[in-house]
C-alpha positions in Angstrom: -4.7 9.0 -44.2 -3.9 8.8 -40.4 -2.7 5.6 -38.9 -5.5 3.8 -37.1 -5.1 3.1 -33.4 -6.3 -0.3 -32.4 -7.5 -0.6 -28.8 -7.4 -4.2 -27.5 -6.0 -6.5 -24.9 -2.7 -8.2 -24.9 -2.7 -11.9 -25.4 -2.7 -13.9 -22.1 -4.5 -13.0 -18.9 -5.7 -9.6 -20.1 -7.4 -11.1 -23.1 -9.0 -13.8 -20.8 -10.2 -11.0 -18.5 -12.1 -9.4 -21.4 -13.4 -12.7 -22.7 -14.8 -14.2 -19.5 -18.5 -14.7 -19.2 -18.4 -14.7 -15.4 -20.8 -12.3 -13.5 -17.9 -11.3 -11.3 -14.3 -11.4 -12.4 -11.3 -10.4 -10.3 -8.2 -9.7 -12.2 -4.6 -9.3 -11.2 -2.7 -10.3 -8.1 0.6 -8.5 -8.9 1.9 -5.1 -10.0 2.3 -4.2 -13.7 0.0 -6.8 -15.2 -2.1 -4.2 -17.1 -5.0 -4.4 -14.7 -6.3 -0.8 -15.0 -6.0 -0.8 -18.8 -8.0 -4.0 -19.0 -10.7 -2.5 -16.7 -11.0 0.6 -18.9 -11.2 -1.4 -22.1 -14.1 -3.6 -20.8 -16.9 -1.0 -21.2 -16.0 -0.3 -24.8 -17.6 -3.5 -26.0 -21.0 -1.8 -25.2 -20.2 1.8 -26.2 -22.8 1.6 -29.0 -25.6 0.7 -26.6 -27.3 4.0 -25.6 -28.6 2.4 -22.3 -25.3 1.0 -21.1 -23.6 2.6 -18.2 -20.6 1.7 -16.1 -19.2 3.0 -12.9 -15.5 2.4 -11.9 -14.7 3.0 -8.3 -11.6 3.9 -6.4 -11.5 4.1 -2.6 -10.1 7.7 -2.5 -11.1 10.6 -4.8 -7.5 11.7 -5.3 -6.7 8.2 -6.6 -9.0 9.2 -9.5 -7.9 12.7 -10.1 -4.2 12.7 -9.2 -1.7 12.9 -12.1 -1.4 9.4 -13.5 -4.5 8.3 -11.7 -7.6 6.6 -13.1 -8.9 9.8 -14.9 -5.6 10.3 -16.7 -5.5 6.6 -17.6 -9.0 6.8 -19.0 -8.1 9.8 -21.2 -5.2 7.8 -22.7 -7.7 5.1 -23.7 -11.0 6.8 -24.5 -9.5 9.8 -26.4 -8.9 7.4 -29.3 -12.6 6.5 -29.5 -14.4 8.6 -32.1 -17.2 10.6 -30.7 -16.1 10.1 -27.0 -15.7 13.1 -24.8 -15.0 13.7 -21.1 -17.3 15.6 -18.7 -16.7 16.6 -15.1 -20.3 17.3 -14.0 -22.4 16.1 -12.3 -19.6 13.4 -11.8 -16.5 12.6 -13.7 -17.5 10.5 -16.7 -16.9 9.8 -20.4 -19.8 9.8 -22.8 -19.8 8.0 -26.1 -21.4 8.8 -29.4 -24.5 6.6 -29.0 -25.0 7.6 -25.4 -23.2 5.0 -23.3 -21.3 6.3 -20.3 -18.4 5.4 -18.1 -18.5 7.1 -14.7 -15.7 7.4 -12.1 -16.5 7.7 -8.4 -15.1 6.9 -5.0 -16.3 5.0 -2.0 -14.3 6.2 1.0 -16.6 5.0 3.8 -19.4 2.5 4.0 -21.8 5.3 4.5 -20.9 6.6 1.0 -22.9 3.6 -0.4 -26.1 5.3 0.6 -25.7 7.9 -2.1 -26.1 5.0 -4.7 -29.6 3.9 -3.4 -31.9 3.4 -6.3 -29.1 3.3 -8.9 -29.0 0.9 -11.8 -25.5 0.2 -12.9 -24.8 -2.2 -15.8 -21.1 -2.7 -15.1 -19.5 -2.0 -11.8 -15.7 -1.8 -11.7 -13.5 -1.8 -8.6 -10.0 -0.6 -9.2 -7.9 -2.3 -6.4 -10.6 -4.4 -4.7 -8.5 -4.9 -1.6 -9.0 -1.2 -0.7 -12.8 -1.7 -0.4 -14.7 -3.3 2.4 -16.8 -6.4 2.0 -19.8 -4.3 2.8 -19.1 -1.8 0.0 -18.6 -4.6 -2.5 -21.8 -6.5 -1.7 -23.9 -3.3 -1.3 -22.9 -2.1 -4.7 -23.6 -5.6 -6.1 -27.2 -4.9 -5.1 -27.1 -1.9 -7.5 -25.8 -4.1 -10.3 -29.0 -4.2 -12.4 -30.1 -2.8 -15.8 -32.7 -2.6 -18.6 -30.0 -2.1 -21.2 -30.2 -5.7 -22.5 -26.8 -6.4 -21.2 -26.5 -8.9 -18.3 -25.2 -6.9 -15.4 -21.7 -7.7 -14.3 -18.8 -6.8 -12.0 -15.1 -6.4 -12.9 -12.4 -5.8 -10.3 -8.6 -5.5 -10.2 -6.4 -6.2 -7.2 -2.9 -6.6 -5.7 -2.4 -9.2 -3.0 -3.3 -8.4 0.6 -3.3 -11.3 3.0 -5.5 -9.4 5.5 -8.1 -8.3 3.0 -11.6 -10.0 2.9 -11.0 -10.5 -0.8 -8.1 -12.9 0.0 -10.7 -15.2 1.6 -13.1 -14.6 -1.3 -10.7 -15.8 -4.0 -9.0 -18.5 -1.8 -10.1 -21.4 -4.0 -7.9 -19.9 -6.8 -4.9 -19.5 -4.5 -2.5 -22.2 -3.1 -3.0 -21.8 0.6 0.4 -23.3 1.4 2.5 -21.1 -0.9 0.2 -18.1 -1.4 0.7 -18.1 -5.2 -2.2 -18.5 -7.7 -2.9 -22.0 -8.9 -2.2 -21.7 -12.7 -4.7 -24.3 -13.8 -7.5 -22.6 -11.8 -6.9 -19.2 -13.2 -10.1 -18.2 -15.2 -12.1 -21.2 -13.9 -15.7 -20.3 -13.0 -17.3 -21.2 -9.7 -20.8 -20.3 -8.4 -21.7 -18.6 -5.2 -24.8 -17.7 -3.3 -24.8 -15.4 -0.3 -27.3 -16.2 2.4 -27.4 -14.3 5.7 -24.0 -12.8 4.9 -22.4 -16.2 4.5 -21.0 -17.2 1.1 -21.6 -20.7 -0.2 -19.5 -22.0 -3.1 -20.5 -24.7 -5.7 -19.3 -26.0 -9.0 -22.5 -25.5 -10.9 -25.3 -23.0 -11.0 -28.0 -25.6 -10.1 -26.0 -26.7 -7.0 -25.9 -23.0 -5.9 -29.7 -22.8 -6.2 -30.2 -25.9 -4.1 -27.9 -24.5 -1.4 -30.0 -21.4 -1.2 -33.2 -23.5 -0.9 -31.6 -25.6 1.8 -30.9 -22.4 3.7 -34.5 -21.4 3.8 -34.8 -19.4 0.5 -37.9 -19.9 -1.6 -37.1 -21.7 -4.9 -38.3 -18.8 -7.1 -36.0 -16.4 -5.3 -33.2 -19.0 -5.1 -33.2 -19.2 -8.9 -32.2 -15.6 -9.1 -29.4 -15.6 -6.5 -26.4 -17.5 -7.9 -23.5 -15.5 -9.3 -20.7 -16.9 -11.4 -17.2 -15.9 -10.2 -13.7 -16.2 -11.4 -10.2 -15.0 -10.7 -7.6 -14.4 -13.4 -4.0 -14.1 -12.2 -1.5 -11.9 -14.0 2.0 -10.6 -13.3 4.4 -8.0 -14.8 5.8 -10.7 -17.2 2.3 -10.8 -18.8 2.5 -7.1 -19.7 5.0 -7.3 -22.6 4.3 -3.6 -23.6 5.2 -2.3 -20.2 8.3 -4.5 -20.0 9.4 -3.1 -23.4 8.6 0.6 -22.7 9.9 0.6 -19.1 12.5 -2.1 -18.5 13.5 -0.4 -15.2 10.1 -1.2 -13.7 11.2 -4.8 -13.0 14.2 -3.6 -11.2 12.0 -1.3 -9.1 9.9 -4.3 -8.0 13.0 -6.4 -7.3 14.3 -3.6 -5.0 11.2 -3.7 -2.8 11.4 -5.2 0.7 10.8 -9.0 0.8 7.1 -8.8 1.8 6.2 -6.2 -0.8 8.3 -7.9 -3.4 6.5 -11.2 -2.8 3.2 -9.5 -3.1 3.8 -7.1 -6.1 6.3 -9.1 -8.1 5.2 -12.7 -7.6 1.6 -12.3 -6.5 1.8 -13.9 -3.1 -1.5 -13.7 -1.2 -0.3 -15.3 2.0 2.8 -13.4 2.9 2.7 -10.6 5.4 5.0 -8.8 7.7 6.3 -11.3 10.3 9.3 -11.8 12.6 12.5 -12.1 10.6 11.0 -11.0 7.2 11.7 -7.3 7.4 15.0 -7.1 9.2 17.7 -9.8 9.5 21.0 -9.1 11.2 22.8 -11.0 8.5 21.7 -8.5 5.9 23.7 -5.5 7.3 27.4 -4.6 7.2 29.1 -4.2 10.6 31.7 -1.5 10.9 34.3 -0.7 13.7 34.2 3.1 13.3 32.0 5.9 12.0 32.8 6.5 8.3 33.9 10.0 7.4 31.5 10.5 4.5 28.2 11.0 6.4 26.3 13.9 4.9 23.1 13.9 6.9 22.4 12.9 10.5 19.0 12.4 12.2 18.1 10.9 15.5 14.6 9.5 15.6 12.8 9.3 18.9 10.0 7.1 20.2 9.0 8.7 23.5 7.5 7.0 26.6 5.2 9.5 28.2 4.6 7.3 31.2 6.7 4.8 33.3 4.4 2.0 32.2 2.5 1.2 29.0 -1.2 0.5 28.7 -0.7 -3.2 29.6 1.3 -2.3 32.8 4.7 -3.2 31.2 7.6 -0.9 31.7 7.7 1.6 28.9 10.8 2.4 26.9 12.1 5.6 25.3 14.2 4.9 22.3 16.5 7.3 20.4 18.2 5.9 17.2 20.9 7.9 15.5 21.0 7.3 11.7 23.4 8.8 9.1 23.2 8.9 5.4 26.5 8.5 3.7 27.7 10.1 0.5 27.8 6.7 -1.3 24.1 6.2 -0.6 24.5 3.8 2.4 23.1 4.3 5.9 24.9 4.0 9.2 23.3 3.2 12.6 25.7 5.0 14.9 24.1 5.0 18.3 21.0 3.6 20.0 19.5 4.6 23.3 16.7 2.4 24.8 15.8 3.2 28.4 12.9 2.7 30.8 12.2 6.2 32.2 9.7 8.2 34.1 8.0 11.0 32.1 10.0 13.7 33.9 13.3 12.0 33.0 12.5 11.6 29.3 12.8 15.3 28.6 16.2 15.4 30.3 17.4 12.4 28.2 16.3 14.1 25.0 18.1 17.4 25.8 21.3 15.7 27.0 21.4 13.5 23.9 20.9 16.5 21.6 23.8 18.2 23.3 26.0 15.1 23.0 25.0 14.6 19.3 25.9 18.1 18.4 29.3 17.9 20.2 30.1 14.6 18.6 28.6 14.7 15.1 27.8 18.4 14.3 24.5 19.0 12.6 22.0 16.4 13.8 18.2 16.6 13.3 16.2 15.5 16.4 13.0 13.9 15.1 10.3 13.6 17.6 6.7 12.3 17.2 3.7 14.5 17.9 0.8 12.8 19.7 -2.8 13.7 18.4 -5.0 16.3 20.1 -4.3 19.4 22.1 -2.1 17.6 24.6 0.2 16.6 21.7 0.5 20.1 20.4 1.3 21.4 23.9 4.0 18.8 24.3 5.5 19.6 20.9 5.7 23.3 21.8 7.3 22.4 25.1 10.0 20.3 23.4 10.6 23.0 20.8 11.3 25.6 23.5 13.5 23.2 25.4 15.6 22.4 22.2 15.9 26.0 21.1 19.1 26.2 19.0 19.0 22.6 17.7 17.5 21.3 14.5 14.2 19.8 15.6 11.4 18.2 13.6 8.2 17.3 15.4 5.6 15.7 13.2 2.5 13.6 13.7 2.9 9.9 12.7 0.7 8.5 9.9 0.0 4.9 9.1 0.8 1.9 11.2 4.3 0.9 12.5 4.8 -1.7 9.8 4.0 0.8 7.0 6.4 3.4 8.5 9.1 0.8 8.7 8.8 -0.5 5.1 11.1 2.1 3.5 13.9 1.4 6.0 13.3 -2.4 5.5 13.9 -1.9 1.7 17.3 -0.4 2.3 18.2 -2.9 5.0 17.4 -5.9 2.7 18.8 -4.4 -0.6 17.8 -5.9 -3.9 16.9 -9.5 -4.5 20.4 -10.4 -5.7 22.3 -8.8 -2.9 23.8 -10.7 0.1 23.7 -7.5 2.3 21.7 -4.4 1.9 22.5 -0.7 2.1 22.8 -0.5 5.9 25.9 -0.4 8.1 25.8 -0.8 11.9 28.5 0.4 14.2 29.9 -2.4 16.5 28.8 -1.4 20.0 27.4 -2.7 23.2 23.8 -1.9 22.2 23.9 -4.2 19.2 22.3 -7.2 20.9 19.1 -5.5 22.1 18.9 -3.6 18.8 19.1 -6.7 16.5 16.8 -8.7 18.8 14.0 -6.2 18.5 14.5 -5.5 14.8 14.5 -9.2 13.9 11.4 -9.9 16.0 9.5 -7.0 14.5 6.5 -6.7 14.2 5.6 -9.6 16.5 7.6 -8.2 19.4 5.9 -6.6 22.4 8.2 -3.6 22.1 8.8 -1.8 18.8 10.4 1.4 20.1 13.8 1.1 18.4 12.2 0.1 15.1 9.8 3.0 15.2 12.6 5.5 16.1 14.9 4.2 13.4 12.0 4.4 10.8 11.3 7.9 11.9 14.9 8.9 11.4 15.1 7.3 8.0 11.9 8.7 6.7 12.9 12.2 7.9 16.2 12.0 6.1 14.6 10.8 2.9 11.7 13.3 3.0 14.1 16.2 2.9 13.0 17.4 6.3 16.7 17.8 7.5 19.2 20.4 6.5 21.8 19.5 4.0 25.3 19.3 5.4 27.4 22.4 4.4 30.7 22.0 2.5 33.3 20.6 4.8 35.6 23.6 4.3 33.0 26.3 4.7 32.6 26.9 8.4 33.7 25.4 11.7 31.4 22.9 13.2 30.4 25.0 16.2 29.5 28.1 14.1 26.6 26.2 12.5 24.7 26.7 15.7 25.1 30.4 16.3 22.1 31.3 14.0 
């Protein structure tokens, strides 16, 4: 006889998530708390109800179908249920023996909600609620209805995001001074009514009805409007199975930059990128000369196309030379930051590329590509001008903070380190360099940070040539190809 597989929640927050009677329950607030597993377990309580259906949403379709994504996670759970089978048409879904279904779909834009007009969904799930807009959430809440005999309900998971509408939505459960969940409020139920897009909170259902009436809603309709809501906090420490199966996951979270570490390891809902949090000069190691074990060089550029920025301030062109050492550390070796007219920017880039090659050998020049046809033409022009050099010209994706986060992680090191994995050469540019990095992202100018982040991301993406063996060829012969 085969061993039986028992599907169920872990004791603690995951168990409370599956046990709550709230109409809307938001679960999580840190990485590794078993959120997605709990969300997938939830529909199984109704799998023998032929009229039950659930839809679990992700913002992007690839977040469902990518290896290790929601669809893979569902297979690891539902394949143990006798009589359950997956189907990919008309939408990705699992069907159970008695006819219940769990569907998987994405809501990329607010307009995508229109395709759900007329739908009746017993259980609506949002995997990572902070990725969805407030409009998407409340529109789909209007589709939360059923004739299955099950009271319709919503379940959502999340990681902290101070700028998300959901941070305001669950603010009662969060200490607004520290940003951490209030333990004694976790799982407590409150009531809400939403009138003219404004949310009103009360302690009881009847109080919520009265609030609706006071705001001009007829009593009969007001009686149908209140929704019970709760937030249940969890962290990695609550997921004993993951901690046992992958002990390194904790170390991975501890190695994140401060802002991400506070969010994903400790569940901090208030912290966000601010001056002094991403880059501190006291976290780097100062060196008097360039080490002899640098294996990759890249100079990242942030180009000023005009002599003034859009606010009329003098615009800067920044070029930051970063090297990766054999021991895994990084060295800031040279920084250029100049106010230049557009015609002089090209001269500076060419002269610097020539100087870098003469001084350091193989150096990748990483330039950003602006969007549109003008950006393509500028990129082609630079490629022709820098013929014979290693040049990478790529469009930039994401905001400046997002692009700087990988470099910030190396700069800060792990939680237990006094200094991170970054060295800085002692030079006359140090003052302006540290001033801008420490004030990022609040500073008016972010040129040097963006250039440094571009250099780091280019090195780590593999978009540079590997350095050849030291004894293979002379430095100058690398450039005769």
